[in-house]
N, C-alpha and C positions, 0 to 999 in steps of 0.2 A: 659511450663508446665501448666496443667489445674488449679493448685492451685493459679496461678496468676490471674485467671479470675473468679473463683468460690469460694466464702469464706465458704459456707455452706458445711459441710462434707457429709451430707445426699444427697445433690444434686450431689456432685462429685461422690459419690458411685454409684448413680443411672445412671449417665452419663457413668461411666466406665463399668457398667454392660450391656450396650446397645450394639447393633451390631457394632457400631462405636467406641466403648471404647478403643480398642487397637490402634487406629489411633489418638485419640484426642489430645494427648500431641504434637505429631509430627505435626498434622494439625495446631494447634494453633501457634506453632513456625513458621510454613510455612507462615501463614497469617501475622504474625508480620513482617517477612522478606519481605513480598510483600508490606508492607507499610500501613497496615490496623491499625487504632487506637484500643486501648484496648476496649473502649465501643462498637465499631462496632463488634469486635471479640465475645464479650459477646452476642451480638444480633444474631450472626450467630450459636451459639452453639445449641439452640433449634430446629432451622431448620435443622441442620445437623443430630441431633438425630432422628428427624421425617423422613428424607429421608433415613437414614440407616435402620430404622425399616420397612419402606415400601419396600426398596430393598431386605431385608432379606425375607420378606413375599412373594415378587413377584418372585425373582430369586433364592431363597434358601440361599444365602450368598452374601457378597459384592464382592467376588472374582469371582463371575459368572455374573457380571453386563455386559449387552450387550452395544453395541455402541449407540443404540437408547433409552437407559434407561432414559436419561434426558427427551426425548421427551414423553415418557410414563408417567413419573412423573409430567410432565407439564399438561398433560390431567387429571391426577388424581387431582392435585391442582385446576385446573379449575372447575371440577365437585364439589369439596368441598367448592368452593367460597373462596380459599385462594391463588390464583395466583396473583390477583391484589388488591391494595388498593382502596379506594373509589375514589381518584383523579387519578387513572389510572397507578400509578407506580407499578412496580413488587414488590411483597412482599418479606420480608426477608426469607421466607421459599424457594422460588425459587432461590433467589441470593445465599443463603448458600449452596443449592444443586449443583449449578453450580460450585461454588469454590471447594467444597468437590470432585466432580467428576474430576475436573482438577487436584487437588492434587493427587487423587488416580492414575490418568493416568500418571502424570509426575514423581512422587516419587516411585510409586509401580508397574507401568506398568499393572495395573488391567484392566483399560477400554481402549478399542481400540480408537485411535484418530479419525478415520474415519469409516463410514459404508463400508462393503465390496463392491467392484465394482460389478455392475450388469453384467450379461454375455456380453451384447452388448457394455459395455464400457470397456471391457478388451482390445480392440483395441486401445482405447484412452490412456490406461495406457502404452501400448507398444510404442505408438507414442511419448509420453512425455519422456519415457527413451531414445528413439532413438535421440530426438531433443537435450537433455542434453548431450548425449555421442558423437554425430557426429557434432553438430552444436553449442554446448556450450550455448545453449538458457537458459536464467535465468527463475527460477519458476514463476516470476511475468508476464513474457511474455506468458508462458504457461497457466497461469490463465486467461489471456485475450483470449487466443485461445479456451479454453475449451468449453464455452457455445455455440459457433458457430459449433464446431465439434459434440457436443452432439445433437444439432438440426439436423445436417446433417444425423447422424446415425439413428435418430428417424423418420425423414422424408423419407429418401431413402432406409433405411434398413441397417442391420448391416453387410451384406455380401458385402466385397469390391469387389468381382468378378462380381457383378451384377450392378455396377455403370455404368451409360450411360452418354454420353456427353450431350445429349439433356436435360436429368433430371438435371445435374449439372448446366447447362446454365440457366434453368428456376428457379432453387433454388436460384441463385444469384439475377437474375432480379426481382423476386417476392419480395425479401428482400429489394432491392434497392428503390422500389416505396415509396415515401413520406419520405425517410430518407436522412440525409445529406451525403455529399461526404466522410467525414471522417469516419463516422460509417460504411458505405457500404465498404469502403477500408479496414477496420479492418477485416470484414468478408471475403473478397476476399483473403487477405494475409493468414488468418488462414486456409481457405480450400485449397488454392494452396499449402501451406506447408504440410498439411495432405496428399494430393495426391502425392506429391513428395515422402513422406515417403512410401506410399503404392506401388509406382512404384519402389523405391529402394530396397524394401523388397520382390518384385515380388508378391504383392498381387492384382494388378489390372493391366490393359493394359497400355503399354508405351504411353507417350505424352497425357494422359488424362487430365493433368493440362491445356492444351491449351484450353479446353472447358470453362474454367473460364474467363468471359469477363473482359477486363481491364476497369477501371473506368477513363473516359475521363476528363482530367484537363490540362490546359495550364501550362507549367513550370513557376514558379516564378509569377503566375498571381495575386496572392493576396498580399496586403501590410502586413507587420509584425505588430502584435498587441502588443503595448508596452505602457508604462507609461513615461510621461516626467520626466526629472531628478528631477525637484522640487517636483513632485508628489511622486516619489520614496522616496525622503528625508522626505516627510510628513508621509508616511507610516512607515518608520523606527523610526521617532520621536514619533509615537503614542504608542510605547511599554513602559509600566510602568516597568522600570528596578529595581523596589524596592520590587518585589515579585518574588518567585522562578519561577512561570510560565512565568512572563514577562521577566525575565533574560534568560530563555531557548528560548522563542520565538524570542528575540532580536538576539540571536546568530544564530537561524535558518534563519530569514529573511536576515541577513547580508550575509550568505553564498549563499542565492538565488540571492540577489540584487547586490552583488559586484563581484561574480564569475560565476554567471549564472548556478549554479548547478541544476540538475533536482531533483525532490522531492524524488525519490527512492535513489539517490546518497546521499542526506543529511541524509535520514533514515538509510542507511547502513554504515555511517562514523564510523570508529572504532579507538580506541586509538592508535593501532600500525601504523595506517595510517598517524599519525601527527608527523612530525619531528620538534620539538620546537627549537632545536639548529640551524637548517638551515632555519627555517621559511617557511617550505613547507609541503604539505600533498599530499597523493596519492588518487586518485579517480578512482573507478572501474565503467565505464559506459556501454553503450550498447555493446552487444557481448563480454562482459567481458574485454574490452580494458582498460588497466591501463594508467593513465596519472598522471604526477607530476605538481601540480600547486603551485604558491606562495601563502603564507598566509599573506594578508595584515594586518597592525597593528591593525586596528579597529576590524577586524574579530577575530584575534588571541586574543585580549583583551577580546572580548565578550565570546569566547569559555572558556578561563581561568577563567573568572568570574563565568560562569555557572558550570564548573567542580568543583571549590573550594567552592562555596557558595550556589548553588541551585540544584545540581544534587543529587538524592537519591542514597544511598549506595546499589548498585545492583550488584550481581556477573555476569557481562557481560562486554565485551570489547566494546560494542556499546556505543557511546557517548550520544545520546539523548534518555531520558526515559520519560514515560508518567508522567503527573503532579499528577494524582490521582492514588490511589491504585485501582487494583493490579499494582505494579510497573513493567514495562517491556519495552523493546525497542519500540520506536515509529514506525509506518508504514509510508508509503508514503502518505496514506490517511490523517493521522494526520498533516503532513507537508503541505498538500494542504489546510487543514482546517485552519492551523495557518495563512497561506498566505492570504486566502480569508477573514478571520476575520479582519486581520490587515488592508487590503485595504478598507473594509467597514467601519472600525472604523475611518479611516483617512478621510472618506467622499470623496474619490477620484472617479471621473467618469471614470471607467476603461472599456476597451473593453472586458475584461473577468476577472474573479475572481479565482485566483488560483496561484500556484507556477510558471507555465510556462510563465505567462505574465511578471514576474520579470526577467526570463531568457532572454526573448526578450529585455526587458528594459535594462539589462546589456550589451547586444550586441550593441543595438543603441547608448547607452551612450559612449561606447568605440569608436564607429565610429565617433561620433560627436567630440570626443576629439582628433581626428587624427590617431587612430590606424588603421593599414591596415587590409584587409580582411584576410590575412594569419594569422595575429596575433590573430584576433578574432576567427578564426577557431581553432586555437590551444588551445585558452582558453575554448572554448565551446566544443572541442573535436569532431568536425565534420569529417566524413570520407571523404568528397569531398568538394572542394571549391564552388561548385554550390550551396550547402546548405547555406553556409555563404553568398554568393552573394544576398540571399534574403533580407538581411538587408541593401543593398546598396540603397535601394529605399526610405529610411525614409526622405531624404532631398528633399521634393517635389519641393521647390523653385529652388534648383540647377538642378533637373531634367527638369523642365520647360525651364531653359536656354539652355540646351544641346539638347533638343528634336528637331528632324528635322521636319519641317511642311509638311503636305501632299501636293503633287505637285499641284501647282495653288492656295493654300490656304495660309492664314497668319499663322505665327507661333503661337503656343498655349502659 
Protein backbone atom coordinates (compact mmCIF):
# COMPACT_ATOMS: atom_id res chain seq x y z
CA UNK A 1 0.00 0.00 0.00
CA UNK A 2 1.14 3.52 -0.78
CA UNK A 3 0.48 4.58 2.82
CA UNK A 4 3.52 2.50 3.91
CA UNK A 5 5.85 4.70 1.83
CA UNK A 6 4.28 8.17 1.79
CA UNK A 7 3.31 9.78 5.10
CA UNK A 8 1.93 13.08 3.83
CA UNK A 9 -1.69 12.81 2.79
CA UNK A 10 -1.40 15.62 0.23
CA UNK A 11 1.41 13.73 -1.54
CA UNK A 12 -0.57 10.50 -1.58
CA UNK A 13 -3.60 12.31 -2.95
CA UNK A 14 -1.60 13.84 -5.81
CA UNK A 15 0.03 10.49 -6.63
CA UNK A 16 -3.32 8.70 -6.68
CA UNK A 17 -4.67 11.39 -9.01
CA UNK A 18 -1.86 10.80 -11.52
CA UNK A 19 -2.19 8.45 -14.54
CA UNK A 20 -0.35 5.78 -12.53
CA UNK A 21 -2.61 6.18 -9.49
CA UNK A 22 -4.70 3.06 -9.97
CA UNK A 23 -1.56 0.91 -10.20
CA UNK A 24 0.56 2.36 -7.37
CA UNK A 25 -0.62 0.15 -4.49
CA UNK A 26 -0.14 -3.01 -6.50
CA UNK A 27 3.14 -1.72 -7.97
CA UNK A 28 4.70 -0.98 -4.58
CA UNK A 29 3.65 -4.41 -3.29
CA UNK A 30 5.22 -6.00 -6.38
CA UNK A 31 8.48 -4.11 -5.81
CA UNK A 32 8.56 -5.31 -2.21
CA UNK A 33 8.05 -8.94 -3.31
CA UNK A 34 10.91 -8.49 -5.78
CA UNK A 35 13.24 -7.64 -2.89
CA UNK A 36 13.50 -3.84 -3.05
CA UNK A 37 13.99 -2.05 0.25
CA UNK A 38 11.52 0.54 1.48
CA UNK A 39 13.81 3.51 0.82
CA UNK A 40 14.43 2.36 -2.77
CA UNK A 41 10.69 2.03 -3.41
CA UNK A 42 10.21 5.59 -2.12
CA UNK A 43 12.86 6.80 -4.56
CA UNK A 44 11.15 5.02 -7.48
CA UNK A 45 7.73 6.60 -6.92
CA UNK A 46 8.46 10.10 -8.34
CA UNK A 47 10.08 8.56 -11.42
CA UNK A 48 7.06 6.33 -11.91
CA UNK A 49 4.72 9.33 -11.74
CA UNK A 50 6.89 11.16 -14.29
CA UNK A 51 6.89 8.22 -16.70
CA UNK A 52 3.12 7.72 -16.39
CA UNK A 53 2.49 11.42 -17.13
CA UNK A 54 4.77 11.23 -20.16
CA UNK A 55 3.07 8.01 -21.31
CA UNK A 56 -0.40 9.54 -21.12
CA UNK A 57 0.75 12.63 -23.01
CA UNK A 58 2.52 10.56 -25.70
CA UNK A 59 0.17 7.58 -26.11
CA UNK A 60 -3.11 8.83 -24.68
CA UNK A 61 -3.16 6.39 -21.75
CA UNK A 62 -1.01 3.65 -20.18
CA UNK A 63 -3.03 0.87 -21.78
CA UNK A 64 -1.82 2.07 -25.20
CA UNK A 65 1.91 1.87 -24.49
CA UNK A 66 3.83 0.37 -27.40
CA UNK A 67 6.66 -2.12 -27.11
CA UNK A 68 9.21 0.61 -27.82
CA UNK A 69 7.79 3.07 -25.27
CA UNK A 70 10.81 2.64 -23.00
CA UNK A 71 13.20 3.53 -25.83
CA UNK A 72 11.20 6.67 -26.58
CA UNK A 73 11.19 7.63 -22.90
CA UNK A 74 14.94 7.07 -22.74
CA UNK A 75 15.43 9.57 -25.57
CA UNK A 76 13.12 11.98 -23.77
CA UNK A 77 15.14 11.74 -20.55
CA UNK A 78 18.40 12.18 -22.43
CA UNK A 79 17.11 15.39 -24.02
CA UNK A 80 16.04 16.65 -20.58
CA UNK A 81 19.42 15.74 -19.05
CA UNK A 82 17.81 13.28 -16.62
CA UNK A 83 18.94 9.94 -18.02
CA UNK A 84 22.32 9.78 -16.27
CA UNK A 85 23.82 11.16 -13.09
CA UNK A 86 27.10 13.09 -13.16
CA UNK A 87 29.10 9.90 -12.49
CA UNK A 88 27.49 8.04 -15.38
CA UNK A 89 24.96 5.87 -13.51
CA UNK A 90 21.41 5.64 -14.78
CA UNK A 91 19.05 7.98 -12.96
CA UNK A 92 16.21 6.87 -10.75
CA UNK A 93 13.79 8.19 -13.40
CA UNK A 94 15.03 5.63 -15.92
CA UNK A 95 15.25 2.76 -13.42
CA UNK A 96 11.76 3.35 -12.07
CA UNK A 97 10.34 3.50 -15.61
CA UNK A 98 11.97 0.17 -16.46
CA UNK A 99 10.48 -1.55 -13.42
CA UNK A 100 7.06 0.03 -13.93
CA UNK A 101 6.89 -1.15 -17.55
CA UNK A 102 7.95 -4.64 -16.48
CA UNK A 103 5.23 -4.60 -13.83
CA UNK A 104 2.60 -3.55 -16.39
CA UNK A 105 3.75 -6.23 -18.80
CA UNK A 106 3.81 -9.08 -16.27
CA UNK A 107 0.84 -8.20 -14.10
CA UNK A 108 -1.54 -6.48 -16.51
CA UNK A 109 -0.32 -7.65 -19.94
CA UNK A 110 -0.42 -4.06 -21.16
CA UNK A 111 3.00 -3.72 -22.79
CA UNK A 112 4.20 -6.23 -25.35
CA UNK A 113 7.30 -8.17 -24.29
CA UNK A 114 8.96 -7.79 -27.69
CA UNK A 115 8.71 -5.65 -30.76
CA UNK A 116 6.75 -7.21 -33.60
CA UNK A 117 8.80 -9.27 -36.03
CA UNK A 118 9.87 -7.49 -39.18
CA UNK A 119 8.51 -9.12 -42.37
CA UNK A 120 11.88 -10.62 -43.30
CA UNK A 121 12.20 -12.14 -39.81
CA UNK A 122 8.90 -14.02 -40.00
CA UNK A 123 10.86 -16.92 -41.52
CA UNK A 124 13.10 -16.94 -38.46
CA UNK A 125 10.04 -17.24 -36.23
CA UNK A 126 8.84 -20.25 -38.24
CA UNK A 127 12.31 -21.81 -38.03
CA UNK A 128 12.42 -21.51 -34.23
CA UNK A 129 8.95 -23.05 -33.91
CA UNK A 130 9.98 -25.92 -36.21
CA UNK A 131 13.19 -26.56 -34.26
CA UNK A 132 11.34 -26.68 -30.94
CA UNK A 133 8.59 -28.94 -32.32
CA UNK A 134 10.59 -31.40 -34.38
CA UNK A 135 14.05 -31.25 -32.79
CA UNK A 136 13.32 -30.37 -29.18
CA UNK A 137 15.93 -27.60 -29.29
CA UNK A 138 16.11 -25.40 -26.19
CA UNK A 139 15.48 -21.62 -26.42
CA UNK A 140 19.08 -20.88 -25.36
CA UNK A 141 20.35 -22.73 -28.44
CA UNK A 142 17.96 -20.84 -30.69
CA UNK A 143 19.17 -17.57 -29.21
CA UNK A 144 22.69 -18.54 -30.28
CA UNK A 145 21.48 -19.32 -33.80
CA UNK A 146 19.45 -16.14 -34.20
CA UNK A 147 22.14 -13.51 -35.02
CA UNK A 148 23.70 -15.76 -37.65
CA UNK A 149 20.38 -16.37 -39.40
CA UNK A 150 19.39 -12.70 -39.22
CA UNK A 151 22.66 -11.74 -40.89
CA UNK A 152 22.11 -14.41 -43.55
CA UNK A 153 18.66 -13.05 -44.38
CA UNK A 154 19.96 -9.48 -44.38
CA UNK A 155 22.91 -10.33 -46.63
CA UNK A 156 21.44 -12.79 -49.13
CA UNK A 157 17.81 -11.70 -49.07
CA UNK A 158 14.67 -12.91 -47.41
CA UNK A 159 13.50 -15.10 -50.27
CA UNK A 160 14.54 -18.68 -49.54
CA UNK A 161 13.90 -19.73 -53.14
CA UNK A 162 16.69 -17.44 -54.37
CA UNK A 163 19.44 -18.86 -52.16
CA UNK A 164 22.41 -20.05 -54.23
CA UNK A 165 25.15 -22.50 -53.28
CA UNK A 166 27.95 -20.11 -54.30
CA UNK A 167 26.50 -17.27 -52.22
CA UNK A 168 26.14 -19.50 -49.15
CA UNK A 169 29.70 -20.78 -49.58
CA UNK A 170 31.07 -17.22 -49.79
CA UNK A 171 28.95 -16.11 -46.84
CA UNK A 172 30.62 -18.68 -44.56
CA UNK A 173 34.18 -18.21 -45.84
CA UNK A 174 34.00 -14.41 -45.54
CA UNK A 175 32.91 -14.74 -41.94
CA UNK A 176 35.61 -17.31 -41.14
CA UNK A 177 38.49 -14.99 -42.05
CA UNK A 178 40.20 -13.81 -38.88
CA UNK A 179 37.85 -15.68 -36.56
CA UNK A 180 38.47 -18.68 -34.36
CA UNK A 181 37.46 -22.22 -35.20
CA UNK A 182 34.83 -22.32 -32.44
CA UNK A 183 33.14 -19.06 -33.49
CA UNK A 184 33.05 -20.10 -37.15
CA UNK A 185 31.72 -23.53 -36.27
CA UNK A 186 28.77 -21.91 -34.48
CA UNK A 187 27.83 -20.07 -37.67
CA UNK A 188 28.20 -23.21 -39.78
CA UNK A 189 25.91 -25.15 -37.43
CA UNK A 190 23.28 -22.39 -37.33
CA UNK A 191 23.14 -21.90 -41.10
CA UNK A 192 23.15 -25.64 -41.82
CA UNK A 193 20.21 -26.22 -39.45
CA UNK A 194 18.36 -23.30 -41.02
CA UNK A 195 18.84 -24.76 -44.50
CA UNK A 196 17.60 -28.16 -43.33
CA UNK A 197 14.45 -26.44 -42.09
CA UNK A 198 14.00 -24.73 -45.46
CA UNK A 199 14.47 -28.05 -47.28
CA UNK A 200 12.11 -29.95 -44.97
CA UNK A 201 9.40 -27.33 -45.47
CA UNK A 202 10.02 -27.20 -49.25
CA UNK A 203 11.15 -23.58 -49.23
CA UNK A 204 14.43 -24.17 -51.09
CA UNK A 205 16.15 -26.73 -53.29
CA UNK A 206 17.14 -30.11 -51.74
CA UNK A 207 20.78 -30.76 -50.76
CA UNK A 208 21.56 -27.04 -50.55
CA UNK A 209 23.08 -27.54 -47.09
CA UNK A 210 25.98 -29.34 -48.81
CA UNK A 211 27.16 -25.91 -49.96
CA UNK A 212 28.11 -25.05 -46.38
CA UNK A 213 31.83 -25.86 -46.04
CA UNK A 214 32.96 -27.96 -43.11
CA UNK A 215 35.50 -26.40 -40.75
CA UNK A 216 38.62 -28.58 -40.80
CA UNK A 217 39.74 -29.87 -37.42
CA UNK A 218 41.61 -32.97 -36.33
CA UNK A 219 39.48 -35.05 -33.95
CA UNK A 220 40.74 -34.84 -30.34
CA UNK A 221 43.63 -32.61 -31.51
CA UNK A 222 43.59 -30.26 -28.54
CA UNK A 223 44.32 -30.95 -24.90
CA UNK A 224 41.49 -30.38 -22.40
CA UNK A 225 41.63 -27.06 -20.56
CA UNK A 226 41.36 -27.73 -16.85
CA UNK A 227 42.54 -26.73 -13.37
CA UNK A 228 44.62 -28.89 -11.10
CA UNK A 229 42.83 -30.44 -8.14
CA UNK A 230 44.59 -28.14 -5.64
CA UNK A 231 43.61 -25.09 -7.71
CA UNK A 232 39.97 -26.19 -7.74
CA UNK A 233 40.06 -26.45 -3.96
CA UNK A 234 41.53 -22.94 -3.76
CA UNK A 235 38.66 -21.64 -5.86
CA UNK A 236 36.10 -23.33 -3.60
CA UNK A 237 37.83 -22.15 -0.42
CA UNK A 238 37.69 -18.53 -1.59
CA UNK A 239 33.91 -18.28 -1.11
CA UNK A 240 32.89 -16.35 2.00
CA UNK A 241 30.10 -18.58 3.29
CA UNK A 242 29.09 -15.96 5.87
CA UNK A 243 27.06 -13.81 3.46
CA UNK A 244 23.97 -14.75 1.42
CA UNK A 245 25.75 -14.24 -1.89
CA UNK A 246 28.75 -16.24 -0.69
CA UNK A 247 26.53 -19.13 0.41
CA UNK A 248 24.79 -19.12 -2.97
CA UNK A 249 28.03 -18.94 -4.95
CA UNK A 250 29.53 -21.79 -2.91
CA UNK A 251 26.61 -24.07 -3.83
CA UNK A 252 26.91 -23.10 -7.50
CA UNK A 253 30.67 -23.72 -7.58
CA UNK A 254 30.32 -27.13 -5.92
CA UNK A 255 27.81 -28.23 -8.56
CA UNK A 256 30.22 -27.12 -11.27
CA UNK A 257 33.38 -28.55 -9.73
CA UNK A 258 32.14 -31.81 -8.18
CA UNK A 259 29.64 -32.94 -10.82
CA UNK A 260 30.74 -31.07 -13.93
CA UNK A 261 27.36 -29.47 -14.60
CA UNK A 262 27.04 -26.93 -17.39
CA UNK A 263 26.18 -23.33 -16.51
CA UNK A 264 22.71 -23.64 -18.05
CA UNK A 265 22.04 -26.84 -16.08
CA UNK A 266 22.88 -25.13 -12.79
CA UNK A 267 20.69 -22.14 -13.65
CA UNK A 268 17.75 -24.40 -14.60
CA UNK A 269 17.91 -26.57 -11.45
CA UNK A 270 14.46 -26.82 -9.81
CA UNK A 271 13.25 -28.02 -6.43
CA UNK A 272 11.30 -30.98 -7.90
CA UNK A 273 14.57 -32.17 -9.50
CA UNK A 274 16.14 -32.87 -6.09
CA UNK A 275 15.35 -36.13 -4.30
CA UNK A 276 16.63 -35.48 -0.78
CA UNK A 277 15.62 -38.87 0.59
CA UNK A 278 17.62 -40.80 -2.02
CA UNK A 279 20.46 -38.31 -2.36
CA UNK A 280 20.01 -37.81 -6.10
CA UNK A 281 18.88 -35.11 -8.47
CA UNK A 282 17.76 -34.93 -12.09
CA UNK A 283 19.54 -32.86 -14.72
CA UNK A 284 18.09 -31.86 -18.09
CA UNK A 285 21.02 -31.46 -20.45
CA UNK A 286 21.50 -30.97 -24.16
CA UNK A 287 18.70 -32.09 -26.48
CA UNK A 288 16.48 -32.26 -23.36
CA UNK A 289 18.11 -35.52 -22.25
CA UNK A 290 17.36 -36.28 -18.60
CA UNK A 291 19.87 -37.96 -16.31
CA UNK A 292 19.83 -38.79 -12.61
CA UNK A 293 23.05 -37.99 -10.74
CA UNK A 294 24.16 -38.65 -7.16
CA UNK A 295 24.15 -35.72 -4.77
CA UNK A 296 27.46 -35.71 -2.85
CA UNK A 297 27.33 -34.83 0.82
CA UNK A 298 29.18 -31.50 0.56
CA UNK A 299 27.07 -30.41 -2.41
CA UNK A 300 23.84 -31.36 -0.64
CA UNK A 301 24.93 -29.52 2.53
CA UNK A 302 25.76 -26.40 0.53
CA UNK A 303 22.40 -26.48 -1.26
CA UNK A 304 20.49 -26.98 1.98
CA UNK A 305 22.36 -24.12 3.65
CA UNK A 306 21.53 -21.81 0.77
CA UNK A 307 17.85 -22.78 0.67
CA UNK A 308 17.35 -22.46 4.44
CA UNK A 309 19.48 -19.40 5.24
CA UNK A 310 20.30 -17.36 2.12
CA UNK A 311 17.72 -17.85 -0.62
CA UNK A 312 15.16 -15.02 -0.92
CA UNK A 313 11.52 -16.01 -0.75
CA UNK A 314 10.45 -15.94 -4.39
CA UNK A 315 7.45 -17.70 -5.91
CA UNK A 316 9.38 -19.92 -8.30
CA UNK A 317 10.56 -23.52 -8.22
CA UNK A 318 14.00 -22.59 -9.53
CA UNK A 319 16.66 -23.06 -6.86
CA UNK A 320 19.12 -20.22 -7.51
CA UNK A 321 17.94 -16.61 -7.28
CA UNK A 322 19.76 -13.35 -7.97
CA UNK A 323 21.41 -11.78 -4.95
CA UNK A 324 20.09 -8.25 -5.54
CA UNK A 325 16.65 -6.92 -6.33
CA UNK A 326 14.72 -7.53 -8.43
CA UNK A 327 14.82 -11.14 -7.25
CA UNK A 328 14.48 -13.58 -10.11
CA UNK A 329 16.00 -16.89 -11.21
CA UNK A 330 19.64 -16.64 -12.27
CA UNK A 331 20.65 -17.15 -15.89
CA UNK A 332 23.55 -19.17 -17.23
CA UNK A 333 25.46 -15.91 -17.66
CA UNK A 334 25.22 -15.29 -13.92
CA UNK A 335 26.61 -18.78 -13.26
CA UNK A 336 29.50 -18.10 -15.66
CA UNK A 337 30.23 -14.81 -13.90
CA UNK A 338 30.20 -16.53 -10.50
CA UNK A 339 32.77 -19.06 -11.72
CA UNK A 340 34.97 -16.45 -13.41
CA UNK A 341 34.96 -14.19 -10.37
CA UNK A 342 35.80 -17.09 -8.05
CA UNK A 343 38.77 -18.19 -10.20
CA UNK A 344 40.19 -14.68 -10.37
CA UNK A 345 39.63 -14.14 -6.64
CA UNK A 346 41.62 -17.29 -5.89
CA UNK A 347 44.53 -16.03 -7.98
CA UNK A 348 44.61 -19.21 -10.05
CA UNK A 349 46.41 -19.15 -13.39
CA UNK A 350 43.58 -20.69 -15.41
CA UNK A 351 43.55 -21.53 -19.14
CA UNK A 352 40.09 -19.91 -19.30
CA UNK A 353 37.73 -18.20 -16.89
CA UNK A 354 34.23 -19.51 -16.65
CA UNK A 355 32.05 -22.45 -15.73
CA UNK A 356 33.24 -24.85 -18.43
CA UNK A 357 36.81 -25.02 -17.16
CA UNK A 358 35.41 -26.44 -13.91
CA UNK A 359 33.51 -29.05 -15.92
CA UNK A 360 36.77 -30.12 -17.58
CA UNK A 361 38.47 -30.10 -14.19
CA UNK A 362 35.82 -32.43 -12.73
CA UNK A 363 36.41 -34.88 -15.58
CA UNK A 364 40.20 -34.87 -15.27
CA UNK A 365 39.99 -35.25 -11.49
CA UNK A 366 37.77 -38.32 -11.83
CA UNK A 367 40.19 -39.78 -14.38
CA UNK A 368 43.21 -39.29 -12.11
CA UNK A 369 41.27 -40.96 -9.29
CA UNK A 370 40.86 -44.09 -11.41
CA UNK A 371 37.38 -43.64 -12.86
CA UNK A 372 36.83 -45.25 -16.26
CA UNK A 373 35.93 -43.25 -19.35
CA UNK A 374 32.50 -44.88 -19.32
CA UNK A 375 31.81 -43.66 -15.78
CA UNK A 376 33.07 -40.17 -16.60
CA UNK A 377 30.90 -40.10 -19.70
CA UNK A 378 27.85 -41.06 -17.66
CA UNK A 379 28.50 -38.29 -15.10
CA UNK A 380 29.09 -35.67 -17.79
CA UNK A 381 26.22 -37.10 -19.87
CA UNK A 382 28.15 -37.37 -23.13
CA UNK A 383 26.25 -38.89 -26.04
CA UNK A 384 29.31 -40.79 -27.35
CA UNK A 385 32.49 -42.20 -25.81
CA UNK A 386 34.68 -40.27 -28.29
CA UNK A 387 33.79 -37.04 -26.51
CA UNK A 388 34.88 -38.46 -23.16
CA UNK A 389 38.09 -39.83 -24.70
CA UNK A 390 39.24 -36.22 -25.00
CA UNK A 391 40.09 -36.33 -21.28
CA UNK A 392 42.33 -39.38 -21.61
CA UNK A 393 45.15 -37.10 -22.74
CA UNK A 394 45.61 -35.25 -19.46
CA UNK A 395 48.39 -37.53 -18.16
CA UNK A 396 51.20 -36.32 -20.42
CA UNK A 397 53.90 -38.36 -18.65
CA UNK A 398 51.97 -41.59 -19.14
CA UNK A 399 51.34 -40.76 -22.79
CA UNK A 400 55.08 -40.25 -23.32
CA UNK A 401 55.71 -43.76 -22.03
CA UNK A 402 53.25 -45.44 -24.39
CA UNK A 403 53.90 -43.28 -27.46
CA UNK A 404 55.59 -45.26 -30.22
CA UNK A 405 58.71 -43.62 -31.75
CA UNK A 406 58.90 -42.52 -35.34
CA UNK A 407 60.65 -45.21 -37.39
CA UNK A 408 64.42 -44.72 -37.12
CA UNK A 409 64.13 -42.14 -34.32
CA UNK A 410 64.39 -42.28 -30.54
CA UNK A 411 61.30 -42.43 -28.37
CA UNK A 412 59.90 -39.11 -27.22
